N, C-alpha and C positions, 0 to 999 in steps of 0.2 A: 525893500528886499523882496524878491520873488523867488520862491522855491517851487520846483516842478517835480512831480512824481508821475510815474507811468500809470499806476492804478491805485486807487484807494476806495474805501467804502463811501466816504463823504468828506469833502474838504471842510465843511462846517464842523463836523465832529472832530476832525483833526485839529482845527484851529481852536476849538473849545478846550481840547486837551493842552494845546500849547499855551493858551491863555492861563490855564490853571498852573502851568509850570513857570509863569512869569514872562512870557513872550511880550515884546514891546509893541506898541502901536506902530502901524505901518508895515507889518509883516504880511506877505501874501503867500498863499499856497495855491498852486494850479495843478490839477490832475488831468492827464490826457484822457483817462476814463474813470468813471465811478461805478461801483457795483451796487451802491445803496443810496444814490442821490435822492434828495427829497425837496419838495416844494412847499408852498403854503398849504395849510389845512391838512397836513400829513400826506399829501399826494406824492407819488413817485415821480422823480425827475429822470427821464430817460437820458442816458449818458453815453451815446456812441462816440467812437473815436472821430475826432475832427472838429468838435465844438469846444466852447470855453466853459470850464467848470472851475471856479476859483472862489476863495474866501479871503477876506482881510480882517484885521483886528483894529477896533477903536477902543481906547481907554477913556472912560467917562470921568472927568474931573469935577470937582465941587462947583466950579463956576460955569460948567458947560450947560448948554440948553437941554431941553427934554430929549432923552435918547430916542424916543419913537420918531422924532423928526428925521433921524438918519435914513429912514426908508425913502423919504422924499429927496434927500441929498444924494443917496446912491442912485436913485432913478435918474436924476439930472445928469450925474456923471456918466451913466451908461448911455443915455441919450446923446450927450456930448460926443461920446466915442463913436456911436453909430453915425452921427452926422459928419464926423471927421472922415469916415470911410465912405459914406454915401451922402454927399452933400445935397444931392438933388432928390433924395427920397422923401416920403411923407411920414417919416418916423415921428411918433409922438408917445407921450406917457399915458398909461391907463391906470386908473386908481385900483388898488393902492400902490402897486409896485411892479408893473409890467411895462415893457416897451413894445409897441405894435407898429406895423407898417401896413397901411391900407386895411386895417382890421385883423391882420394876422399877427400872432404873437411871435416876437423875435427874441425876447429876453425876459427873465424874471429874477426877482430878488427875494431872499429870505434872511430876516434878521433874527438872531438868537442872543439872549443876554444871560450872563452869569456874573453876578456881583458888578464890578466896575468894568467888565469886558463885554463889548458888543461885537459879535461876529457878523459880518456882512457877507452873505453868500450870493454869488452872481452866476447865473447860467445864461449863456448866449448861444444861439444857433449860428454857427459860423459857416460850416460846410454842408450841414445836413439839417433838414427840418423833419424830426421824427413824427410819425403819424400819431395823433392824439384824438381819441374818439370824441366827437362833438366839438372840436376846436379847430380853428384855422391857424396854421403855423407857417412860418417862413424862415429863411436863413439869409445871412449876408450875401452868400453866393447866389441864392435865388434872386436877390434884389440887384445883382450886377456887380458885386465886389470882385476885384481882381483875384485871380487864382492864387497869387502869392500872399494874399491876406489869410493868414491862418490864426489859430488860437494863440500861439506864442506872440504873434505880432499884435493881436488885439489887446492882450493884457498890458503890453508895453505902452499902448495908447491910453488904456483905461487908468493905469496907476497914477499918472500925474493929474489927470482930470478929476479923479476921485479926491486926490490930495487938495486940489484947488477948491472943490465944492465943500470939503470938510472944513477948510479954513473959513469959507463963507458961513457955514453953520455956526462956527464959533464966534463970528464977528458981526453977524447980521441978526436983526430981531426976527423972531419966529414968523410974524405976520408977513414980512417981506419974503422970507424963505418960501412960504406957501404961495405967495403971489408968483414967485419965480417958477415954481412947479406948475401952477395953473396956466401960466403963459404957454407952456409946452404940452398941455394936456387937453382935457375936454373943453369944448366951447360952451359958454353959458346958454342954457336952453336946449342942449343936446338931449335927445330922448334916450333913455336907458332903462334897463331893468336890473334889479339887484336881487340875487338869490342869497338870502341870509340863512337859509336852512332848507331841508328837504321839502317842507311844506310852507315855506315862508318866502314868497316872492312879491316884490313891490315894483311898480313902474312909475315913471315920472320924467322930469327933465332936470338936468344938472343945474344946481343953484350955487355951486362953489364948495368951499371947504370951511369947516368950523375952525375956531382958533386952535383946536388940538389936532386938526388934520382929518377929522371925520368927514365923510362925503355927505353933502346936503342935497336931498332929492325933493323937488316940489311935485307933489302928487296932483292928480286931476281935480281933487276937491279943494286944492289950495294949501293944504297943510304941508309942512316941511318935515321930512323924516331925516334924522341924523343917523348915519350908518357907520359903525366903527369896524365892522368886519363883514365880508361877503364877496360874492363874485359879481362883477359888473358885466352886463351884456348890452352892447350898443344896439339900438333899434333904428331901423331905416326910417 
């Protein structure tokens, strides 16, 4: 079920409230605009009219895999949707939860948990690529999507693809899930830098993911750093 509102502060905040009230798994909320959208690490998510801002709810059962793997599941579902719209694009996943096209950010994902409820928030630039200082951004329309592809159409494509990837999360072992993610993400040996804090930056090459989804970075001295949080910058 997809509910659409004209304006809200944050679809994630709305969905957390709905989860507390007993909303079922599978509910989606889409806002045409947000006044307080947020991204990872407390960043503001700019939310002009024309882009996709939505959240869905997953209920964690006792037999379900680790909840944090939902970030990788959601990333694949978003990428599946982008590739359905732009089959010839070079869209791929960027750790931990972004979709990029030729190095420019197209979509991002934010997970928030409250007890057995995980809210998966997804923002995708459909019509507009808002300017973000220090970042390259793009939109579906910038990449050649037809004018009739709007946010309402995109979420209709996203919902069944998310449902399919969610089933995969529940029926596939975690190692395979991470392999599926890696197949659509960074190439082994790709040079990158990770900003873990204001004064904490490390550089190396992509070595894959750990069993819990942390990024593995092989540094110049041969040691492998495991990164559980940070901003990845790809190096030429």
